C-alpha positions as CSV (number, residue, x, y, z in Angstrom):
1,M,69.3,200.5,-43.7
2,V,72.4,201.1,-45.8
3,T,73.7,204.1,-43.9
4,V,73.9,202.2,-40.6
5,F,76.8,200.4,-42.2
6,T,78.3,203.0,-44.5
7,N,78.4,205.8,-41.9
8,F,80.2,203.4,-39.7
9,A,82.8,202.7,-42.4
10,V,83.4,206.4,-42.9
11,L,84.9,206.5,-39.3
12,F,87.7,204.2,-40.5
13,I,88.8,206.5,-43.3
14,D,90.2,208.9,-40.7
15,M,91.1,206.2,-38.2
16,G,91.1,209.0,-35.5
17,F,94.2,210.5,-37.0
18,G,92.4,213.7,-37.8
19,A,91.8,214.3,-34.1
20,A,95.4,213.3,-33.4
21,L,96.7,215.9,-35.9
22,V,94.5,218.6,-34.3
23,Q,95.6,217.7,-30.7
24,K,99.3,217.4,-31.6
25,K,100.9,220.8,-31.3
26,E,104.1,220.1,-33.4
27,A,102.5,218.3,-36.4
28,G,104.1,219.4,-39.6
29,N,103.7,218.8,-43.3
30,D,105.3,215.3,-43.1
31,Y,102.5,214.3,-40.6
32,F,99.7,215.7,-42.8
33,S,101.0,214.2,-46.0
34,T,101.4,210.8,-44.4
35,V,97.9,210.8,-43.1
36,F,96.5,212.0,-46.4
37,W,98.0,209.0,-48.3
38,F,96.9,206.7,-45.5
39,N,93.3,208.0,-45.8
40,M,93.4,207.4,-49.5
41,I,94.5,203.8,-49.2
42,V,91.9,203.1,-46.5
43,G,89.1,204.7,-48.5
44,A,89.9,202.6,-51.5
45,L,90.1,199.4,-49.5
46,L,86.8,200.1,-47.7
47,Y,85.1,200.7,-51.1
48,L,86.4,197.3,-52.3
49,L,85.2,195.6,-49.2
50,F,81.7,197.0,-49.4
51,F,81.5,196.3,-53.1
52,L,82.2,192.6,-52.4
53,F,80.0,192.3,-49.4
54,A,77.0,194.2,-50.7
55,P,75.1,191.0,-51.5
56,L,75.4,189.9,-47.8
57,I,74.0,193.2,-46.5
58,S,71.2,192.9,-49.0
59,T,70.4,189.4,-47.9
60,F,70.5,190.4,-44.2
61,Y,67.7,192.9,-44.7
62,N,66.0,190.8,-47.5
63,E,66.1,193.8,-49.8
64,P,67.7,192.9,-53.3
65,E,67.7,196.5,-54.3
66,L,70.4,197.3,-51.7
67,V,73.2,195.7,-53.7
68,L,73.5,198.4,-56.4
69,I,72.6,201.1,-53.9
70,I,75.6,200.1,-51.7
71,R,78.0,199.8,-54.6
72,V,77.2,203.3,-55.8
73,L,76.7,205.0,-52.4
74,C,80.1,203.8,-51.1
75,L,81.9,205.8,-53.7
76,T,81.7,208.5,-51.0
77,F,84.5,206.6,-49.2
78,I,87.0,207.5,-51.9
79,I,85.6,211.0,-52.3
80,T,85.7,211.8,-48.5
81,S,89.3,210.4,-48.1
82,F,90.5,212.8,-50.7
83,T,90.1,215.9,-48.5
84,A,89.8,214.6,-44.9
85,V,93.1,216.2,-43.9
86,Q,92.2,219.6,-45.4
87,S,89.1,219.6,-43.3
88,N,91.0,218.9,-40.1
89,L,93.6,221.5,-41.0
90,L,90.8,224.2,-41.0
91,V,89.8,222.9,-37.6
92,K,93.3,223.1,-36.3
93,D,93.7,226.6,-37.6
94,L,90.3,227.6,-36.1
95,N,89.1,228.6,-39.6
96,F,85.5,227.6,-39.1
97,K,84.1,230.3,-41.3
98,R,85.6,228.8,-44.5
99,K,84.6,225.3,-43.3
100,V,81.0,226.3,-42.7
101,V,80.8,228.1,-46.1
102,F,82.1,225.0,-47.9
103,N,79.7,222.7,-46.1
104,W,76.7,224.9,-46.8
105,I,77.5,225.3,-50.5
106,A,77.8,221.5,-50.8
107,T,74.7,220.8,-48.8
108,L,72.5,223.2,-50.9
109,F,73.9,221.7,-54.1
110,G,73.1,218.2,-52.8
111,Y,69.5,219.2,-51.8
112,G,69.1,220.7,-55.3
113,V,70.0,217.4,-56.9
114,A,67.7,215.5,-54.5
115,F,64.7,217.8,-55.2
116,Y,65.2,217.6,-58.9
117,L,65.5,213.8,-59.0
118,T,62.6,213.3,-56.6
119,Y,60.4,215.5,-58.8
120,F,61.1,213.2,-61.8
121,G,60.4,210.0,-59.8
122,Y,63.8,208.6,-59.1
123,G,62.8,207.5,-55.6
124,V,65.5,206.4,-53.2
125,W,68.2,207.2,-55.9
126,A,67.5,210.8,-55.2
127,I,69.0,210.3,-51.8
128,V,71.9,208.3,-53.1
129,W,72.9,211.0,-55.7
130,M,72.3,213.7,-53.1
131,T,74.9,212.1,-50.8
132,L,77.4,211.6,-53.6
133,S,77.0,215.1,-55.1
134,T,77.3,216.7,-51.6
135,A,80.5,214.8,-50.9
136,F,81.9,215.6,-54.3
137,V,81.2,219.3,-54.2
138,N,82.6,219.5,-50.6
139,S,85.8,217.8,-51.7
140,I,86.2,220.1,-54.7
141,L,85.8,223.1,-52.4
142,Y,88.2,221.8,-49.8
143,W,90.8,220.9,-52.4
144,F,90.9,224.2,-54.2
145,G,90.0,226.4,-51.2
146,A,92.6,225.1,-48.7
147,S,96.1,226.4,-48.9
148,W,97.7,223.0,-48.1
149,K,98.4,220.3,-50.7
150,P,100.0,216.9,-50.0
151,D,103.5,216.1,-50.9
152,F,104.7,212.6,-51.9
153,I,105.7,211.8,-48.4
154,F,104.7,208.8,-46.3
155,H,106.4,207.8,-43.1
156,W,105.1,204.7,-41.3
157,S,106.8,206.0,-38.2
158,K,104.3,209.0,-38.2
159,I,101.4,206.6,-38.4
160,K,102.7,204.6,-35.4
161,E,103.3,207.8,-33.5
162,L,99.7,209.1,-34.1
163,S,98.1,205.6,-33.6
164,S,98.2,205.5,-29.8
165,F,95.9,208.6,-29.7
166,G,94.1,208.0,-32.9
167,F,93.1,204.4,-32.3
168,N,91.7,205.3,-28.9
169,V,89.7,208.1,-30.5
170,L,88.5,205.6,-33.2
171,G,87.6,203.0,-30.5
172,D,85.6,205.5,-28.6
173,T,83.9,206.9,-31.7
174,T,83.2,203.3,-32.9
175,I,81.5,202.3,-29.7
176,N,79.5,205.5,-29.5
177,Y,78.5,205.1,-33.1
178,W,77.0,201.6,-32.6
179,S,75.3,202.6,-29.3
180,R,73.7,205.5,-31.2
181,N,72.8,203.4,-34.3
182,Y,72.2,200.0,-32.8
183,D,68.7,201.0,-32.0
184,N,68.1,201.7,-35.7
185,F,69.8,198.5,-36.6
186,I,67.7,196.3,-34.3
187,I,64.4,198.1,-35.0
188,G,65.0,197.7,-38.8
189,K,65.8,194.0,-38.3
190,V,63.1,193.1,-35.7
191,L,60.2,195.5,-36.3
192,G,60.6,196.6,-39.9
193,S,60.9,199.8,-41.9
194,S,57.6,201.3,-40.7
195,D,58.6,201.4,-37.0
196,L,62.1,202.4,-38.0
197,G,60.8,205.4,-39.9
198,I,58.8,206.6,-36.9
199,Y,61.7,206.1,-34.4
200,A,64.3,207.6,-36.8
201,R,62.2,210.7,-37.4
202,A,61.7,211.3,-33.6
203,Y,65.4,210.6,-33.0
204,S,66.5,213.0,-35.7
205,L,64.4,215.8,-34.1
206,M,65.9,215.0,-30.7
207,M,69.4,215.3,-32.3
208,L,68.8,218.7,-33.9
209,P,70.1,220.8,-31.0
210,L,73.0,218.4,-30.4
211,R,74.1,218.6,-34.1
212,N,73.6,222.3,-34.5
213,I,74.5,223.7,-31.0
214,T,76.5,221.3,-28.9
215,S,78.5,219.9,-31.8
216,V,79.4,223.4,-33.0
217,F,80.7,224.3,-29.6
218,S,82.6,221.0,-29.4
219,K,84.3,221.5,-32.8
220,V,85.3,225.0,-32.0
221,L,86.5,224.3,-28.5
222,F,88.5,221.1,-29.3
223,P,91.4,222.9,-31.0
224,A,91.1,225.8,-28.6
225,F,91.3,223.6,-25.5
226,S,94.1,221.6,-27.1
227,K,96.2,224.7,-27.3
228,I,95.7,225.4,-23.6
229,Q,95.6,221.8,-22.4
230,N,98.0,222.4,-19.6
231,D,96.0,225.3,-18.1
232,I,93.2,223.4,-16.3
233,P,91.8,226.4,-14.4
234,L,91.3,228.3,-17.6
235,I,89.7,225.3,-19.3
236,R,87.4,224.8,-16.2
237,M,86.3,228.5,-16.3
238,Q,85.6,228.4,-20.0
239,Y,83.8,225.1,-19.8
240,L,81.4,226.3,-17.1
241,R,80.6,229.4,-19.2
242,I,79.9,227.3,-22.3
243,I,77.7,224.7,-20.7
244,Q,75.6,227.5,-19.2
245,Y,75.0,229.0,-22.7
246,I,74.3,225.6,-24.1
247,A,71.8,224.7,-21.4
248,L,70.2,228.2,-21.8
249,I,69.1,227.1,-25.3
250,T,68.9,223.3,-25.3
251,F,67.1,222.7,-22.0
252,P,64.0,224.8,-22.7
253,M,64.0,223.6,-26.3
254,M,64.1,219.9,-25.5
255,I,61.8,220.0,-22.4
256,G,59.5,222.3,-24.3
257,M,59.4,219.8,-27.2
258,S,58.5,217.0,-24.8
259,V,55.5,218.8,-23.4
260,V,54.1,220.0,-26.8
261,S,55.0,216.8,-28.7
262,R,51.4,216.0,-29.4
263,E,50.6,219.3,-31.0
264,F,53.9,219.4,-32.8
265,V,53.6,216.0,-34.4
266,L,49.9,216.3,-35.4
267,L,50.5,219.8,-36.8
268,F,53.7,219.3,-38.8
269,F,53.5,215.5,-39.6
270,G,49.8,214.6,-39.5
271,E,47.6,212.0,-37.9
272,K,49.5,209.1,-39.6
273,W,52.6,209.9,-37.5
274,S,50.7,209.9,-34.1
275,E,52.7,206.9,-32.9
276,M,55.7,209.2,-32.9
277,I,54.2,211.4,-30.1
278,P,55.3,209.4,-27.0
279,I,58.6,208.5,-28.7
280,L,59.4,212.1,-29.4
281,S,58.3,213.1,-25.9
282,M,60.7,210.6,-24.2
283,L,63.6,211.2,-26.5
284,S,63.4,215.0,-26.0
285,V,63.9,214.6,-22.3
286,L,66.9,212.5,-22.9
287,G,68.1,215.1,-25.4
288,A,68.4,217.7,-22.7
289,F,70.9,215.5,-20.8
290,Q,72.7,214.6,-24.1
291,S,73.3,218.3,-24.9
292,L,75.9,218.4,-22.1
293,I,77.1,214.8,-22.1
294,S,78.0,215.2,-25.8
295,L,80.8,217.6,-24.7
296,N,82.6,214.7,-22.8
297,G,84.5,213.8,-25.9
298,L,85.8,217.4,-26.1
299,L,87.4,217.1,-22.7
300,Y,88.8,213.6,-23.3
301,K,90.4,214.5,-26.6
302,S,91.7,218.0,-25.9
303,L,93.4,216.7,-22.7
304,G,94.9,213.7,-24.4
305,K,92.7,211.2,-22.5
306,A,91.3,209.3,-25.4
307,N,92.2,206.0,-23.7
308,L,90.0,206.8,-20.7
309,A,87.1,207.8,-23.1
310,F,87.5,204.4,-24.8
311,K,87.3,202.5,-21.5
312,V,84.2,204.4,-20.4
313,S,82.5,204.0,-23.7
314,I,83.0,200.2,-23.6
315,W,80.9,199.6,-20.5
316,V,78.4,202.4,-21.0
317,N,77.5,201.4,-24.5
318,L,77.4,197.7,-23.7
319,I,74.7,198.6,-21.2
320,L,72.8,200.6,-23.9
321,I,73.1,197.8,-26.5
322,I,71.6,195.3,-24.0
323,T,68.9,197.8,-23.2
324,F,68.0,198.2,-26.9
325,T,68.0,194.4,-27.4
326,V,65.6,193.8,-24.5
327,G,63.5,196.9,-25.2
328,V,62.8,196.1,-28.8
329,Q,60.9,193.0,-27.8
330,Y,58.2,195.4,-26.5
331,G,58.1,197.5,-29.6
332,I,59.5,201.0,-30.2
333,F,57.7,202.3,-27.1
334,G,59.5,199.7,-24.9
335,L,62.8,200.4,-26.5
336,T,62.5,204.2,-26.1
337,L,61.3,203.9,-22.5
338,G,64.3,201.7,-21.7
339,Y,66.6,204.1,-23.4
340,L,65.2,207.0,-21.4
341,I,65.5,205.2,-18.0
342,V,68.9,203.6,-18.5
343,G,70.3,206.5,-20.4
344,S,69.3,208.9,-17.6
345,L,70.8,206.7,-14.9
346,I,74.2,206.1,-16.5
347,A,74.5,209.8,-17.5
348,I,75.4,210.6,-13.9
349,P,78.6,208.6,-13.5
350,V,79.6,209.1,-17.2
351,Y,79.4,212.9,-16.9
352,S,81.0,212.9,-13.5
353,I,84.1,211.0,-14.8
354,A,84.6,213.5,-17.7
355,I,84.3,216.7,-15.7
356,S,86.5,215.4,-13.0
357,L,89.4,215.8,-15.5
358,I,89.1,219.5,-15.1
359,G,88.4,219.5,-11.3
360,L,84.7,219.7,-11.4
361,S,82.0,217.7,-9.7
362,L,78.3,217.2,-10.6
363,L,77.4,219.6,-7.8
364,D,79.5,222.3,-9.4
365,V,77.6,221.9,-12.7
366,V,74.2,222.0,-10.9
367,K,75.2,225.2,-9.1
368,K,76.2,226.8,-12.4
369,L,73.0,225.7,-14.1
370,K,70.5,226.1,-11.2
371,S,68.8,229.2,-12.6
372,V,68.3,227.6,-16.0
373,I,67.0,224.3,-14.4
374,F,64.6,226.3,-12.2
375,A,63.3,228.3,-15.2
376,V,62.8,225.2,-17.2
377,I,60.8,223.5,-14.4
378,V,58.5,226.5,-14.1
379,M,58.1,226.6,-17.9
380,A,57.2,222.9,-18.1
381,A,54.7,223.3,-15.3
382,A,53.0,226.3,-16.9
383,I,52.7,224.5,-20.3
384,Y,51.3,221.4,-18.6
385,C,48.6,223.4,-17.0
386,L,47.4,224.4,-20.4
387,H,46.4,220.8,-21.0
388,F,43.2,221.6,-19.0
389,I,42.3,224.4,-21.4
390,T,40.1,223.5,-24.4
391,I,41.2,225.1,-27.7
392,E,39.8,223.4,-30.9
393,S,42.4,224.8,-33.3
394,L,45.5,222.7,-33.1
395,L,47.6,225.5,-34.6
396,L,46.3,228.0,-32.1
397,L,46.9,225.6,-29.2
398,F,50.5,225.1,-30.3
399,I,51.1,228.8,-30.7
400,V,49.6,229.5,-27.2
401,K,51.7,226.8,-25.5
402,V,54.9,227.8,-27.2
403,S,54.3,231.5,-26.5
404,I,53.4,230.9,-22.9
405,G,56.4,228.7,-22.5
406,V,58.8,231.3,-23.9
407,I,57.4,234.1,-21.8
408,V,57.4,232.0,-18.6
409,Y,60.9,230.7,-19.2
410,F,62.6,234.0,-19.7
411,S,60.5,235.7,-16.9
412,A,61.5,233.0,-14.4
413,L,65.1,233.2,-15.6
414,F,65.1,237.0,-15.3
415,A,63.7,236.7,-11.8
416,V,66.5,234.5,-10.5
417,D,69.5,235.4,-12.7
418,K,69.4,238.8,-14.3
419,K,73.1,238.7,-14.9
420,L,72.9,235.7,-17.3
421,I,70.2,237.5,-19.3
422,Y,72.3,240.6,-19.6
423,E,75.5,238.6,-20.5
424,T,73.6,236.7,-23.2
425,G,72.1,239.9,-24.6
426,A,75.5,241.6,-24.6
427,M,77.0,238.6,-26.5
428,I,74.2,238.5,-29.1
429,T,73.7,242.2,-29.7
430,P,77.0,242.8,-31.6
431,L,76.1,240.0,-34.0
432,F,72.9,241.8,-35.1
433,K,74.7,245.1,-35.4
434,K,77.3,243.5,-37.6
435,K,74.6,241.9,-39.7
436,N,72.8,245.3,-40.1
437,R,76.1,246.9,-41.2
438,L,76.5,244.3,-43.9
């Protein structure tokens, strides 16, 4: 309930200036120092704002305990603002190895704190202190691990110069944030925490490939595409290669999850989570589309078209918010079904607008992904046929379905596109060889 608001506020610490710094080729120390001090001021003001309005949020959800939780948790605003620029500098320099190492160290430390406090019965406060400790360790690592340190420089003219791009990024991110989180907000308010827990768990599983595959490609490619933003043919060629590799992984993963959702939920979560089965099944189908559409922001930002992204987001997410508001009246199943139908329909024009910036059409993308799409359809059909086979052991049934799915998928893919299999193998093999040498 709290993070719906606090995660939104974090967006305003950066104000889109981080993306502006990465996209701007000639940004120097005066730009970085100015944005650093601006982030610090905004972070402090946001904390003060949430400290004062914590009772109102608590009253909205009718949860008195939220007041203290908000006032402690929102200290992350100040902590995050301290090293936001250092994080963006690593992105601009394509130094993702150091960024990943820092994030993993902080995450593992945070989980350690959470497990310790949970074991000793601290309840929800285990999550609060996990969040704070993760942010704190991350900031320490960025501060001492990054070569750049801020000077006492602040030029309001630099803020104005970056604002045209930054505010459009912020606007687009804001609208997308609320479209992605309004469902949690409205479910928590209308249906309560039980239904919110079921939906949020299914949604988080759907988002796994987006966060760990698509978002990684997006973060790496944004600074890379920004450097070659005037070479559209090169961007187009690289983009088609990347979406093929993404689809190769995410399409079978998400469609596979959809058709084995019953076995997956009952096996890993138990009978009490059975209401999540149809929700996970529907969201997983949507997740396959989202794995490609999530790259739209990459194209808009790297090509300096944040204003167009903002305009598209306004009408798209307005439709989604209306869909969630109507759908929640029919429970989480109605909301999810509406999300699947409407989200799939609007995906076509939304994706078409973004890829048109690099001279591509929807037909071009389908041609590039036709072998993966064919293999996924064959895989889904094969797994579905196993519904007519009776296997008493839930674990055995899950293993059989997954195994058959993997075999059928790669067999079908090999039959229609051997080249893609060989290219992928050639790309992965050196990674294992390097790992063995280490």
